[in-house]
NUMIMAR-660157 format. One record per residue: z negated, y, x negated of N, C-alpha, C in turn; chain; residue number from 1. Coordinates in Angstrom, 3 decimals, always signed. Each point is the difference from the previous one (the first is absolute). Layout:
BEGIN
nZ | nY | nX | caZ | caY | caX | cZ | cY | cX | cadena | num
Z | Y | X | Z | Y | X | Z | Y | X | A | NUM
...
% end
This chain:
BEGIN
nZ | nY | nX | caZ | caY | caX | cZ | cY | cX | cadena | num
+0.063 | -1.151 | -0.820 | -0.131 | +1.284 | +0.673 | +0.051 | +1.103 | -0.697 | A | 1
+0.697 | +1.054 | +0.212 | -0.031 | +1.209 | -0.616 | -1.278 | +0.598 | -0.150 | A | 2
-0.101 | +0.860 | -0.986 | -1.372 | +0.834 | +0.150 | +0.220 | +1.231 | -0.118 | A | 3
-0.775 | +0.848 | +0.358 | +0.171 | +1.508 | +0.224 | +0.767 | +0.616 | -1.295 | A | 4
-0.436 | -0.706 | -1.028 | +0.720 | +0.403 | -1.321 | +1.582 | -0.087 | +0.144 | A | 5
+0.470 | -1.217 | +0.353 | +1.256 | -0.707 | +0.041 | +0.682 | +1.118 | +1.191 | A | 6
-0.549 | +0.488 | +1.023 | +0.681 | +0.930 | +1.099 | +0.237 | +1.254 | -0.633 | A | 7
-1.332 | +0.326 | -1.102 | +0.256 | +1.515 | -0.810 | +1.251 | +0.092 | -0.664 | A | 8
-0.089 | -1.316 | -0.767 | +1.459 | -0.102 | -1.145 | +1.174 | -0.011 | +0.904 | A | 9
-0.137 | -0.487 | +0.754 | +1.447 | -0.075 | +1.031 | +0.556 | +1.337 | +0.362 | A | 10
-1.347 | +0.575 | +0.320 | +0.092 | +1.543 | +0.874 | +0.632 | +0.928 | -1.430 | A | 11
-0.762 | +0.020 | -1.110 | +0.549 | +0.647 | -1.353 | +1.339 | -0.515 | -0.148 | A | 12
+0.595 | -1.218 | -0.035 | +1.366 | -0.376 | -0.046 | +0.958 | +0.775 | +0.916 | A | 13
-0.322 | -0.278 | +1.378 | +0.754 | +0.670 | +0.575 | +0.217 | +1.608 | +0.033 | A | 14
-1.089 | +0.600 | -0.193 | +0.211 | +1.423 | -0.038 | +0.633 | +0.649 | -1.405 | A | 15
-0.028 | -1.103 | -1.211 | +0.852 | +0.299 | -1.126 | +1.472 | -0.113 | +0.324 | A | 16
+0.587 | -1.080 | +0.818 | +1.145 | -0.147 | +0.224 | +0.749 | +0.918 | +0.784 | A | 17
-0.871 | +0.365 | +0.989 | +0.464 | +1.118 | +1.227 | +0.053 | +1.310 | -0.944 | A | 18
-0.813 | +0.205 | -0.722 | +0.129 | +1.083 | -0.703 | +1.085 | +0.148 | -1.181 | A | 19
+0.266 | -0.888 | -0.590 | +1.215 | -0.577 | -0.810 | +1.473 | +0.417 | +0.810 | A | 20
-0.212 | -0.562 | +1.275 | +1.451 | +0.056 | +1.068 | -0.039 | +1.409 | -0.123 | A | 21
-0.905 | +0.955 | +0.434 | -0.069 | +1.256 | +0.183 | +0.696 | +0.732 | -1.203 | A | 22
-0.859 | -0.455 | -1.002 | +0.468 | +0.866 | -1.156 | +1.450 | -0.317 | -0.695 | A | 23
+0.771 | -0.725 | +0.334 | +1.102 | -0.433 | -0.458 | +1.084 | +0.976 | +0.846 | A | 24
-0.369 | +0.494 | +1.184 | +0.907 | +0.806 | +0.563 | -0.445 | +1.661 | -0.522 | A | 25
-1.348 | +0.042 | -0.164 | -0.716 | +1.456 | -0.002 | +0.532 | +0.416 | -1.444 | A | 26
+0.186 | -0.746 | -0.662 | +0.458 | +0.491 | -1.629 | +1.701 | -0.062 | -0.172 | A | 27
+0.224 | -0.311 | +1.156 | +1.752 | +0.292 | +0.070 | +0.368 | +1.322 | +0.495 | A | 28
+0.440 | +0.781 | -0.776 | +0.711 | +1.229 | +0.262 | +1.025 | +0.256 | +1.274 | A | 29
+0.693 | -1.069 | +0.199 | +0.961 | -0.047 | +0.705 | -0.034 | -1.481 | +0.808 | A | 30
-1.196 | +0.025 | +0.745 | +0.032 | -1.612 | +0.866 | +0.847 | -0.051 | +1.040 | A | 31
+0.758 | -1.256 | +0.050 | +0.922 | -0.410 | +0.948 | -0.678 | -0.086 | +1.288 | A | 32
+0.570 | +0.689 | +0.937 | -0.536 | +0.037 | +1.392 | -0.116 | -1.310 | +0.520 | A | 33
+0.844 | -0.772 | -0.170 | -0.438 | -1.372 | +0.500 | -1.226 | -0.719 | -0.494 | A | 34
-0.305 | +0.205 | -1.314 | -0.861 | -0.480 | -0.584 | -1.444 | +0.669 | +0.346 | A | 35
+0.143 | +1.363 | +0.271 | -1.220 | +0.733 | +0.682 | -0.286 | -0.723 | +1.307 | A | 36
+1.283 | -0.126 | +0.896 | -0.349 | -0.778 | +1.357 | -0.696 | -1.123 | +0.004 | A | 37
+0.480 | -0.848 | -0.987 | -0.643 | -1.493 | -0.165 | -1.243 | +0.275 | -0.307 | A | 38
-0.400 | +0.794 | -0.791 | -1.444 | -0.098 | -0.607 | -1.052 | +0.864 | +1.181 | A | 39
+0.485 | +0.832 | +0.750 | -0.546 | +0.613 | +1.043 | -0.304 | -0.905 | +1.106 | A | 40
+1.006 | -0.926 | +0.173 | -0.104 | -1.057 | +1.460 | -1.079 | -1.091 | -0.729 | A | 41
+0.027 | -0.343 | -1.071 | -0.901 | -0.909 | -0.399 | -1.331 | +0.628 | -0.141 | A | 42
-0.284 | +0.961 | -0.455 | -1.462 | +0.673 | +0.241 | -0.490 | +0.197 | +1.298 | A | 43
+1.206 | +0.263 | +0.851 | -0.609 | +0.280 | +1.505 | -0.308 | -1.431 | +0.390 | A | 44
+0.958 | -1.107 | -0.113 | -0.431 | -1.494 | +0.547 | -1.017 | -0.391 | -0.797 | A | 45
-0.463 | +0.266 | -1.098 | -1.431 | -0.450 | -0.812 | -1.139 | +0.536 | +0.859 | A | 46
+0.316 | +1.313 | +0.289 | -1.133 | +0.976 | +0.850 | -0.335 | -0.944 | +1.142 | A | 47
+1.138 | -0.198 | +0.792 | -0.088 | -0.207 | +1.139 | -0.499 | -1.622 | +0.005 | A | 48
+0.479 | -0.748 | -0.594 | -0.380 | -1.494 | -0.160 | -1.529 | +0.026 | -0.267 | A | 49
-0.409 | +0.419 | -0.896 | -1.407 | +0.224 | -0.272 | -0.966 | +0.220 | +1.370 | A | 50
+0.470 | +1.088 | +0.714 | -0.733 | +0.326 | +1.025 | +0.352 | -0.990 | +1.102 | A | 51
+0.949 | -0.731 | +0.028 | +0.222 | -1.231 | +1.109 | -1.025 | -1.329 | -0.357 | A | 52
-0.141 | -0.218 | -1.257 | -0.759 | -0.691 | -0.479 | -1.724 | +0.178 | +0.333 | A | 53
+0.109 | +1.303 | -0.494 | -1.820 | +0.330 | +0.146 | -0.439 | +0.147 | +1.545 | A | 54
+0.895 | +0.252 | +0.636 | -0.190 | +0.050 | +1.560 | +0.271 | -1.261 | +0.988 | A | 55
+0.449 | -1.093 | -0.726 | +0.341 | -1.242 | +0.709 | -1.047 | -0.550 | +0.818 | A | 56
-1.176 | -0.021 | -0.729 | -1.305 | -0.788 | +0.647 | -0.511 | +0.680 | +1.265 | A | 57
+0.284 | +1.488 | +0.209 | -0.384 | +0.718 | +0.700 | +0.859 | +0.568 | +1.006 | A | 58
+1.335 | -0.491 | +0.050 | +1.345 | +0.749 | +0.548 | -0.216 | -0.359 | +1.511 | A | 59
+0.216 | +1.148 | +0.792 | +0.243 | -0.212 | +1.337 | +1.058 | +0.652 | +0.484 | A | 60
+0.832 | -0.368 | +0.831 | +1.035 | +0.629 | +0.550 | -0.267 | +1.296 | +0.686 | A | 61
+0.751 | +1.073 | -0.616 | -0.443 | +1.442 | +0.507 | +0.057 | -0.079 | +1.480 | A | 62
-0.865 | +1.007 | +0.611 | +0.167 | +0.329 | +1.560 | +1.097 | +0.639 | +0.116 | A | 63
+0.471 | +0.826 | -0.649 | +1.528 | +0.902 | +0.029 | +0.985 | -1.109 | +0.524 | A | 64
+0.039 | -1.183 | -0.644 | +1.033 | -1.022 | +0.344 | +0.130 | -0.340 | +1.267 | A | 65
-1.070 | +0.281 | +1.011 | +0.004 | -0.523 | +1.371 | +1.051 | +0.797 | +0.929 | A | 66
+0.927 | -0.737 | +0.796 | +1.069 | +1.112 | +0.406 | -0.701 | +0.871 | +1.180 | A | 67
+0.677 | +0.941 | +0.239 | -0.645 | +1.195 | +0.980 | +0.529 | -0.403 | +1.496 | A | 68
+1.506 | -0.960 | -0.235 | +0.292 | -0.313 | +1.274 | +0.419 | -1.494 | -0.478 | A | 69
-0.136 | -0.908 | +1.142 | +0.708 | -1.252 | +0.014 | +0.796 | -0.273 | +1.018 | A | 70
+1.190 | -0.452 | -0.101 | +0.947 | -0.147 | +0.941 | -0.303 | -1.211 | +0.973 | A | 71
+0.642 | +0.124 | +1.193 | -0.339 | -1.027 | +0.937 | +0.252 | -1.388 | -0.252 | A | 72
+1.296 | +0.029 | -0.889 | +0.511 | -1.253 | -0.751 | -0.891 | -0.558 | -0.720 | A | 73
-0.515 | +0.897 | -1.089 | -0.901 | -0.670 | -0.933 | -1.379 | -0.508 | +0.858 | A | 74
-0.350 | +0.864 | +0.877 | -1.276 | -0.389 | +0.600 | +0.180 | -1.677 | +0.748 | A | 75
+1.176 | +0.088 | +0.843 | -0.048 | -1.234 | +0.625 | +0.300 | -1.151 | -0.876 | A | 76
+0.219 | +0.164 | -1.356 | -0.106 | -1.654 | -0.859 | -1.188 | +0.013 | -0.599 | A | 77
-1.064 | +0.923 | +0.228 | -1.376 | -0.307 | -0.590 | -0.542 | -1.086 | +0.828 | A | 78
-0.841 | -0.937 | -0.796 | -0.829 | -0.835 | +0.950 | -1.038 | +0.749 | +0.445 | A | 79
-0.744 | -0.663 | +1.174 | -0.818 | +0.754 | +0.789 | -1.014 | +0.613 | -0.690 | A | 80
-0.642 | -0.374 | -0.931 | -1.308 | +0.159 | -0.584 | +0.538 | +1.495 | -0.988 | A | 81
+1.088 | -0.100 | -0.399 | +0.346 | +1.498 | -0.430 | +0.534 | +0.750 | +0.645 | A | 82
+0.559 | -0.144 | +1.375 | +0.048 | +0.809 | +1.204 | -1.041 | +0.711 | +0.386 | A | 83
-1.229 | -0.707 | +0.029 | -1.174 | +0.441 | +0.475 | -0.717 | +0.976 | -0.982 | A | 84
+0.408 | +0.044 | -1.411 | -0.498 | +0.951 | -0.973 | +1.024 | +1.289 | +0.368 | A | 85
+1.292 | -0.280 | +0.173 | +0.748 | +1.218 | +0.421 | -0.836 | +0.845 | +1.222 | A | 86
-0.133 | -0.813 | +1.226 | -0.253 | +0.736 | +1.074 | -1.372 | +0.673 | -0.140 | A | 87
-0.649 | -0.356 | -1.235 | -1.531 | +0.420 | -0.057 | +0.340 | +1.680 | -0.756 | A | 88
+1.205 | +0.268 | -0.948 | -0.260 | +1.099 | -0.514 | +1.629 | +0.826 | +0.298 | A | 89
+0.650 | -0.561 | +0.734 | +1.240 | +0.654 | +0.388 | +0.090 | +0.139 | +1.429 | A | 90
+0.939 | +0.887 | +0.437 | +0.229 | +0.212 | +1.478 | +1.358 | +0.083 | +0.344 | A | 91
+0.478 | -0.743 | +1.174 | +1.198 | -0.268 | +0.069 | +0.561 | +1.181 | +0.998 | A | 92
+1.240 | +0.015 | -0.509 | +0.725 | +1.423 | +0.636 | +0.907 | -0.665 | +1.010 | A | 93
-0.039 | +0.386 | +1.112 | +0.766 | -0.886 | +1.275 | +1.174 | +0.387 | +0.098 | A | 94
+0.553 | +1.167 | -0.559 | +1.203 | +0.334 | -0.020 | +0.981 | -0.846 | -1.130 | A | 95
-0.360 | -0.040 | -1.101 | +0.707 | -0.469 | -1.082 | -0.690 | -1.479 | -0.338 | A | 96
-1.091 | -0.330 | +0.673 | -0.626 | -1.441 | -0.290 | -0.386 | -0.203 | -1.623 | A | 97
-0.119 | +1.192 | -0.721 | -0.426 | -0.092 | -1.201 | -1.754 | +0.074 | +0.030 | A | 98
-0.642 | -0.296 | -1.045 | -1.246 | -0.325 | -0.136 | -0.380 | +1.490 | -1.236 | A | 99
-0.805 | +1.007 | +0.603 | -0.253 | +1.084 | -0.902 | -1.464 | -0.264 | -0.351 | A | 100
-0.132 | +0.337 | -1.287 | -1.634 | +0.019 | -0.464 | -0.879 | +1.059 | +0.553 | A | 101
-1.039 | -0.791 | +0.742 | -0.988 | +0.882 | +0.800 | -1.308 | -0.199 | -0.924 | A | 102
+0.089 | +0.081 | -1.113 | -1.380 | +0.144 | -0.901 | +0.264 | +0.341 | -1.341 | A | 103
-1.332 | +0.351 | -0.445 | +0.323 | +0.370 | -1.570 | -0.261 | -1.106 | -0.861 | A | 104
+1.330 | -0.274 | -0.667 | +0.332 | -1.405 | -0.983 | -1.236 | -0.001 | -0.660 | A | 105
-0.909 | +0.874 | -0.452 | -0.862 | -0.460 | -1.238 | -1.382 | -0.442 | +0.777 | A | 106
-0.071 | +0.280 | +1.515 | -0.813 | -0.812 | +0.720 | +0.284 | -1.326 | +0.587 | A | 107
+1.166 | -0.616 | -0.252 | +0.246 | -1.468 | +0.385 | -0.489 | -0.856 | -1.209 | A | 108
-0.892 | -0.914 | +0.416 | -0.333 | -0.931 | -0.782 | +0.779 | -0.513 | -1.201 | A | 109
-0.135 | -0.003 | -1.064 | +1.057 | -0.378 | -1.061 | +0.617 | -1.503 | +0.263 | A | 110
-0.644 | -0.985 | +0.371 | +0.439 | -1.336 | +0.184 | +1.107 | +0.115 | +1.232 | A | 111
-0.284 | +0.982 | +1.138 | +0.993 | +0.108 | +0.942 | +1.153 | +0.745 | -0.282 | A | 112
-0.309 | +1.210 | -1.211 | +1.189 | +0.597 | -0.354 | +0.865 | -0.564 | -0.807 | A | 113
-0.448 | -0.997 | -0.579 | +0.870 | -0.865 | -1.199 | +0.759 | -1.215 | +0.924 | A | 114
-0.615 | -0.244 | +1.102 | +0.793 | -1.018 | +0.489 | +1.290 | +0.551 | +0.740 | A | 115
-0.410 | +1.495 | +0.288 | +1.160 | +0.676 | +0.897 | +1.300 | +0.080 | -1.060 | A | 116
-0.448 | +0.760 | -1.284 | +0.907 | +0.325 | -1.034 | +0.655 | -1.147 | -0.418 | A | 117
-0.919 | -1.519 | -0.149 | +0.894 | -1.063 | -0.279 | +1.062 | -0.577 | +0.708 | A | 118
-0.305 | +0.296 | +1.567 | +0.784 | -0.695 | +1.176 | +0.962 | +1.122 | +0.394 | A | 119
+0.003 | +1.293 | -0.387 | +1.096 | +0.837 | +0.529 | +0.493 | +0.651 | -1.317 | A | 120
-0.345 | +0.099 | -0.998 | +0.636 | +0.798 | -1.258 | +0.532 | -0.915 | -0.998 | A | 121
-0.838 | -1.104 | -0.473 | +0.101 | -0.942 | -0.916 | +0.373 | -1.341 | +0.985 | A | 122
+0.802 | +0.226 | +0.572 | +0.998 | -1.243 | +0.513 | +1.215 | -0.433 | -0.338 | A | 123
+0.307 | -1.136 | +0.400 | +1.192 | -0.509 | -0.371 | +1.158 | +0.740 | +0.550 | A | 124
+0.968 | +0.308 | -0.782 | +1.336 | +0.993 | +0.616 | -0.462 | +1.353 | -0.467 | A | 125
-1.184 | +0.689 | -0.171 | -0.117 | +1.387 | -0.488 | +0.441 | -0.014 | -1.306 | A | 126
+0.233 | +1.553 | -0.489 | +0.342 | +0.348 | -1.125 | -1.023 | +1.020 | -0.440 | A | 127
-0.450 | +0.159 | -1.172 | -0.858 | +0.577 | -0.593 | +0.360 | +0.263 | -1.302 | A | 128
-0.905 | +1.221 | -0.590 | +0.243 | +0.352 | -1.333 | -0.640 | -0.719 | -1.212 | A | 129
+0.183 | -0.294 | -0.732 | -0.776 | -1.090 | -1.103 | +0.277 | +0.597 | -1.429 | A | 130
-1.247 | -0.097 | -0.741 | +0.018 | +0.647 | -1.205 | +0.138 | -1.405 | -0.819 | A | 131
+1.304 | -0.509 | -0.407 | +0.106 | -0.993 | -1.052 | -0.263 | -0.270 | -1.184 | A | 132
-0.337 | +1.115 | -0.755 | -0.384 | +0.204 | -1.176 | +0.906 | +0.471 | -0.838 | A | 133
-0.533 | -0.033 | -1.239 | +1.150 | +0.441 | -1.033 | +0.715 | -1.308 | -0.607 | A | 134
+1.307 | +0.308 | -0.357 | +0.839 | -1.521 | +0.053 | +0.442 | +0.053 | -1.464 | A | 135
+0.300 | -1.027 | -0.550 | +0.416 | -0.034 | -1.425 | +1.187 | -0.675 | +0.098 | A | 136
+0.919 | +0.647 | -0.753 | +1.613 | +0.016 | +0.241 | +0.596 | -0.320 | +1.363 | A | 137
+0.896 | -1.009 | +0.271 | +0.384 | -0.105 | +1.485 | -0.983 | -0.453 | +0.819 | A | 138
-1.152 | -0.050 | -0.264 | -1.188 | -0.244 | +1.262 | +0.090 | +0.781 | +1.149 | A | 139
-0.280 | -0.485 | +1.072 | -0.083 | +0.754 | +1.015 | -1.258 | +1.014 | +0.102 | A | 140
-0.177 | +0.968 | -0.157 | -1.165 | +1.182 | +0.193 | +0.140 | +1.440 | +0.535 | A | 141
-1.159 | +0.396 | +0.339 | +0.023 | +1.399 | +0.615 | -0.098 | -0.042 | +1.205 | A | 142
-0.007 | +1.218 | +0.845 | -0.370 | +0.173 | +1.255 | +1.079 | -0.430 | +0.899 | A | 143
-0.083 | -0.735 | +0.981 | +1.272 | -0.509 | +0.718 | -0.400 | -0.475 | +1.517 | A | 144
+0.542 | +0.299 | +0.733 | -0.198 | -0.701 | +1.522 | +0.314 | -1.508 | -0.102 | A | 145
-0.726 | -0.515 | +0.586 | +0.138 | -1.465 | +0.231 | -0.225 | -0.769 | +1.372 | A | 146
+0.855 | -1.180 | +0.518 | -0.198 | -0.511 | +1.163 | -1.282 | -0.869 | -0.364 | A | 147
-0.914 | -0.038 | +1.129 | -1.222 | -0.984 | -0.045 | +0.640 | -1.360 | +0.679 | A | 148
+0.053 | -1.052 | -0.951 | +0.368 | -1.516 | +0.852 | -1.148 | -0.781 | +0.184 | A | 149
-1.225 | +0.427 | -0.435 | -0.982 | -0.827 | +0.297 | -1.257 | +0.887 | -0.435 | A | 150
-1.188 | -0.245 | +0.913 | -1.161 | +0.871 | -0.229 | -1.000 | -1.156 | -0.225 | A | 151
-0.504 | +0.296 | -1.406 | -1.204 | -1.129 | -0.157 | -1.490 | +0.363 | -0.203 | A | 152
+0.101 | +1.379 | +0.874 | -1.327 | +0.655 | -0.126 | -0.230 | +0.822 | -1.309 | A | 153
-0.303 | -0.619 | -0.881 | -0.246 | +0.491 | -1.289 | +1.283 | +0.461 | -1.010 | A | 154
+1.094 | -0.440 | +0.407 | +1.215 | +0.161 | -0.722 | +1.168 | -0.223 | +1.044 | A | 155
+1.217 | +0.510 | -0.334 | +1.046 | -0.046 | +0.795 | +1.131 | -0.687 | -0.290 | A | 156
+1.075 | -0.809 | +0.502 | +1.144 | -0.399 | -0.754 | +1.111 | +0.677 | +0.584 | A | 157
+0.810 | +0.793 | -1.002 | +0.856 | +1.090 | +0.337 | +1.297 | +0.015 | -0.600 | A | 158
+0.791 | +0.595 | +0.547 | +1.472 | +0.024 | -0.573 | +0.168 | +1.481 | -0.084 | A | 159
+0.023 | +0.462 | -1.396 | +0.034 | +1.261 | -0.616 | +1.598 | +0.469 | +0.654 | A | 160
-0.091 | +1.467 | +0.290 | +1.290 | +0.126 | +0.395 | +0.596 | +1.156 | -1.282 | A | 161
+1.624 | +0.014 | -0.170 | +0.213 | +0.855 | -0.832 | +1.400 | +0.655 | +0.438 | A | 162
+0.140 | +1.220 | -0.173 | +1.344 | +1.060 | +0.472 | +1.208 | -0.569 | -0.956 | A | 163
-0.199 | -0.546 | -1.159 | +1.253 | -0.200 | -0.778 | +0.989 | -1.063 | +0.212 | A | 164
+1.081 | -0.022 | +0.113 | +0.940 | -0.698 | +0.635 | +0.215 | -1.229 | -1.107 | A | 165
-0.342 | -1.207 | +0.499 | -0.235 | -1.126 | -1.063 | +1.494 | -0.536 | -0.394 | A | 166
+0.127 | -0.556 | -0.992 | +1.392 | -0.324 | -0.379 | +0.236 | -1.510 | +0.462 | A | 167
-1.119 | -0.837 | +0.280 | +0.152 | -1.381 | +0.998 | -0.713 | -0.157 | +0.879 | A | 168
+0.700 | -0.053 | +1.074 | -0.611 | +0.043 | +1.240 | -0.433 | -1.463 | +0.448 | A | 169
+0.372 | -0.859 | -0.650 | -0.445 | -1.492 | +0.193 | -1.436 | -0.108 | -0.052 | A | 170
-0.742 | +0.971 | -0.863 | -1.400 | -0.043 | -0.149 | -0.472 | +1.222 | +0.615 | A | 171
+0.654 | +0.740 | +0.918 | -0.598 | +1.177 | +0.564 | +0.232 | +0.018 | +1.620 | A | 172
-0.813 | +0.609 | +0.703 | -0.007 | +0.270 | +1.281 | +0.267 | +1.277 | +0.495 | A | 173
+1.190 | +0.566 | +0.689 | -0.024 | +1.235 | +0.388 | -0.682 | +0.542 | +0.947 | A | 174
-1.066 | +0.898 | -0.067 | -0.783 | +0.627 | +1.139 | +0.519 | +1.430 | +0.235 | A | 175
+0.957 | -0.111 | +1.170 | +0.517 | +1.312 | +0.466 | -0.566 | +0.966 | +0.610 | A | 176
-1.270 | -0.413 | +0.487 | -0.784 | +0.804 | +1.013 | -1.647 | -0.226 | -0.345 | A | 177
-0.835 | +0.530 | -0.264 | -1.441 | +0.112 | +0.216 | -0.415 | +1.202 | +0.699 | A | 178
-0.733 | -0.673 | +1.219 | -0.219 | +0.829 | +1.045 | -1.363 | +1.132 | -0.674 | A | 179
+0.141 | +1.080 | +0.380 | -1.182 | +0.975 | -0.537 | +0.441 | +0.719 | -1.395 | A | 180
+1.133 | -0.851 | -0.573 | +0.581 | +0.754 | -1.389 | +1.269 | +0.532 | +0.214 | A | 181
+0.242 | +0.968 | -1.016 | +1.480 | +0.738 | -0.314 | +0.694 | -1.216 | +0.338 | A | 182
+1.283 | +0.112 | +0.611 | +0.923 | -0.927 | +0.059 | +0.831 | +0.016 | -0.987 | A | 183
+0.177 | -1.090 | -0.635 | +0.634 | -0.179 | -1.331 | -0.099 | -1.661 | -0.112 | A | 184
+1.203 | -0.226 | -0.902 | +0.066 | -1.583 | -0.564 | -1.250 | -0.009 | -0.862 | A | 185
-0.604 | -1.451 | +0.139 | -0.875 | -0.592 | -1.082 | +0.285 | -1.500 | -0.218 | A | 186
-0.706 | -0.474 | -0.895 | +0.195 | -1.348 | -0.380 | -1.241 | -0.571 | -0.209 | A | 187
-0.145 | -1.614 | +0.293 | -0.876 | -0.990 | -0.607 | +0.617 | -0.667 | -1.021 | A | 188
-0.365 | -0.280 | -1.095 | +0.325 | -1.029 | -1.042 | -0.808 | -1.058 | +0.479 | A | 189
+0.361 | -1.217 | +0.576 | -1.213 | -0.780 | +0.361 | -0.628 | -0.892 | -1.096 | A | 190
+0.472 | +0.359 | -1.358 | -0.523 | -0.471 | -1.308 | -1.194 | +0.757 | -0.315 | A | 191
-0.134 | +1.071 | +0.708 | -1.224 | +0.967 | -0.315 | -1.314 | -0.010 | +1.097 | A | 192
+0.213 | -1.049 | +0.774 | -0.981 | -0.123 | +0.981 | -1.330 | -0.364 | -0.772 | A | 193
-1.336 | +0.594 | +0.361 | -1.291 | -0.378 | -0.518 | -0.994 | +0.268 | +0.559 | A | 194
-1.184 | -0.244 | -0.472 | -1.210 | +0.588 | +0.643 | -0.593 | +1.173 | -0.685 | A | 195
-0.815 | +0.681 | +0.619 | -0.378 | +1.365 | -0.494 | -1.428 | +0.162 | +0.625 | A | 196
-0.866 | +0.372 | -0.742 | -1.590 | +0.395 | +0.699 | +0.420 | +1.142 | +1.152 | A | 197
-1.033 | -0.114 | +1.058 | +0.043 | +0.972 | +0.859 | -0.372 | +1.519 | -0.486 | A | 198
-0.661 | -0.111 | -1.399 | -0.362 | +1.284 | -0.457 | +1.272 | +0.678 | -0.714 | A | 199
+0.999 | -0.722 | -0.087 | +1.573 | +0.982 | -0.388 | +0.379 | +0.490 | +0.845 | A | 200
-0.335 | -0.105 | +1.565 | +0.643 | +0.562 | +0.911 | -0.541 | +1.289 | +0.241 | A | 201
+1.276 | +0.875 | +0.214 | -0.347 | +1.674 | +0.043 | -0.112 | -0.100 | +1.728 | A | 202
-1.311 | -0.232 | +0.393 | +0.077 | +0.073 | +1.602 | -0.013 | +1.507 | +0.806 | A | 203
-0.162 | +1.235 | -1.053 | +0.079 | +1.112 | +0.628 | +1.670 | +0.373 | +0.252 | A | 204
+0.820 | -0.563 | -0.632 | +1.392 | +0.384 | +0.319 | +0.637 | -0.630 | +0.953 | A | 205
+0.914 | +0.505 | +0.516 | +0.630 | -0.540 | +1.411 | +0.702 | -1.461 | -0.207 | A | 206
-0.191 | -0.406 | +1.259 | +0.233 | -1.811 | -0.022 | +1.282 | +0.138 | +0.961 | A | 207
+0.828 | -1.357 | -0.023 | +1.177 | -0.206 | +0.643 | +0.178 | -1.248 | +0.447 | A | 208
+1.018 | -0.785 | +0.305 | +0.038 | -1.164 | +0.570 | +1.401 | -0.500 | +0.144 | A | 209
+0.186 | -1.185 | -0.256 | +1.490 | -0.549 | -0.143 | +0.107 | -1.176 | +1.344 | A | 210
+1.198 | -0.234 | +0.222 | +0.147 | -1.271 | +1.312 | -0.395 | -1.245 | -0.677 | A | 211
-0.325 | -0.782 | +0.870 | -0.350 | -1.537 | -0.490 | +1.372 | -0.395 | -0.614 | A | 212
+1.119 | +0.149 | +0.543 | +1.125 | -0.826 | -0.610 | -0.134 | +0.523 | -1.613 | A | 213
-0.362 | +1.098 | -0.271 | +0.099 | +0.319 | -1.493 | -1.019 | -0.892 | -0.687 | A | 214
-1.305 | -0.089 | +0.437 | -0.791 | -0.991 | -0.583 | +0.549 | -1.407 | -0.136 | A | 215
+0.600 | -0.421 | +1.081 | +0.559 | -1.494 | -0.135 | +1.088 | -0.124 | -0.935 | A | 216
+0.946 | +1.104 | -0.170 | +0.810 | -0.002 | -0.868 | -0.576 | +0.075 | -1.472 | A | 217
-0.708 | +0.749 | -0.181 | -0.818 | +0.089 | -1.525 | -0.605 | -1.547 | -0.139 | A | 218
-0.655 | -0.430 | +0.798 | -0.648 | -1.286 | -0.191 | +0.982 | -1.012 | -0.154 | A | 219
+0.995 | -0.401 | +0.717 | +0.981 | -0.956 | -0.087 | +0.826 | +0.281 | -1.517 | A | 220
+0.316 | +1.149 | -0.349 | +0.756 | +0.412 | -1.219 | -0.839 | -0.501 | -1.193 | A | 221
-1.633 | +0.118 | +0.187 | -0.593 | -0.208 | -1.126 | -0.183 | -1.342 | -0.076 | A | 222
+0.314 | -0.845 | +1.021 | -0.311 | -1.571 | -0.098 | +1.292 | -0.533 | -0.908 | A | 223
+0.580 | +0.747 | +0.374 | +1.570 | -0.518 | -0.646 | -0.028 | +0.103 | -1.787 | A | 224
-0.379 | +1.257 | -0.166 | +0.226 | +0.517 | -1.454 | -1.094 | -0.487 | -0.766 | A | 225
-1.287 | -0.016 | +0.583 | -1.148 | -0.277 | -0.935 | +0.071 | -1.282 | -0.623 | A | 226
% end
C-alpha cells in the first residue's frame, strides 16, 4: 500500500512535469498556435478531471438538471411510481397537457430529484453534452454531444456525435436531426461507442433527443462492425 510519502513524491513528480510542459512554450519567443491550444486544453482537462475525482464520492446530480416542463408524452411513458413523484411537484397545464414545475427545485428530496433526472433527462434516446477528456493522437476527446444508448445509473453507454463528414459510412450512422438542437448533419462512429461516468455529463447545458429508429440503426451496425 502506498504511504503518504509515496503520494507526496507522486505529487512532486506531477508538478515538475506539468511545469516543464508549460516552460517548453513559455520560453519559446514565437510559440505555435496549435501547441498553445494543445497545452491549454491539457491543463484545463487535468484541472477538470482532478475536480471530478475529488467530488466523486459526494457527487449528486444538480437540482438545476430537473426539467421545468415535462411533456405529456414523457409523462405517459413513466412507471406509476415515477408519475407519483411528478404529480407531487408539477402541475398539469390542461391546455397543453404539459407538467409545469410547481415547487422550488432545491426543496425536492435529493432521492426523488435524482429519480426524475435519471428517468426524464438521462434516458435512452436523449442527447447530452459530455466532457470526453483530453485526447492523445487520433483518440476521441473534447466536449461533444452524445446519444444515450443505456443508463446504468452511475454510468452511461453512449454514442458520441461528430459534425465532421466521415470518409467511411460503413462504420458511421447519419443523424440528420436531433430534436432540440440546431438542424445539421451529425454522425455516429459505431466503433466509438463507450461507457462514461455520470460525472462527465454537462447537465446544465441543453439536451435533445433522437428517434428510436436511429438507436436501432446504431446498435445493428455496431453488431456487424465490432
